[in-house]
N, C-alpha and C positions, 0 to 999 in steps of 0.2 A: 453524127455528133460533130458540132462545129468546134472551131479552135478554142473558144472560151471554155466550153464544156469539157473538152479534152484536158485542157490545162487545169481546170478546177478539179477534175478527177485525179490528176497527178498530184495536186496539192493534198487532197484528202488521203491518198495512198501514202504520201510522205509523212503526214501527221500520224496515221495509223502505225507506220513503221517506227516512228520516233517513240510513240507510246509503248510499243512492244519492247523497245530497247531500254526503257526506263527501269531502274531498280524498283522492286515491288512497292515499297512505301511511297515513292514518288509517283508511281502509276496510280496507286489508290487515291492519293491526294489530288492528282490531276483530274481523275475521273469524277471524284466527288464534286470538284469545283466546276468543271466544264460539261459534264454529262448530267449530273444531278442538281447543279446550280446551288450548292450549299455555300454559305458564307464561310470565310476563313475561321471564324469563331466556332461555327457549327462543326466544321471539319475537325478542329482541334479537340472539341468536346467529344465527338464521336470516336475519334481514334485515341484519345487519352494522351495527346501530345501538346506541346506549347504552341501558342499562336505564332510565335516567331519561327518555330520549326515548320509550320504550315507555309508561312510566307517564303522561307528559304527554299522549301521543296518546290513550290510553284515557280519561283524565280528560276531555279535550275532547270525545271521541266520546260518552261517557255524558251529558255536559251537553247536547250537541246532541240526543241522543235524548230525554232528559227534557223539554227545552224544546219539541221538536216535538210530543210527546204532550200536553203541557199546552196548547199552542196549538190542538190538535184538540179540546180540551174533552171528553176521554174520561171515561167513568165512573170516578170516583176509586177504587172498589173493584177494578175490573179493572186499572187503572193500577198500583195498589199491588201486587196479586198478581203481575203480570208484572214489575214492578220488582224485587220480592224474588227472583224466579227469575233474572233477568238480571244484576242489579247487585250482589248481596250474597252 
């Protein structure tokens, strides 16, 4: 495994750990958005919550993931490339 692959693996582990640390509803919203690719409106309708609640939960979830990755002191280039894929 080369350095990039190793760092990428560390980033994925950090993301998984962040997801595990999320409160239940936040984890569900995050997974619906980033694993099932549902829109915010679809998530709100499926869960019976407001669109603003979905947006708030996603914002908090992404902050938690970013913070966790920064705390792991991951390679900035790998962090940046994964961040671009996940969050933008």
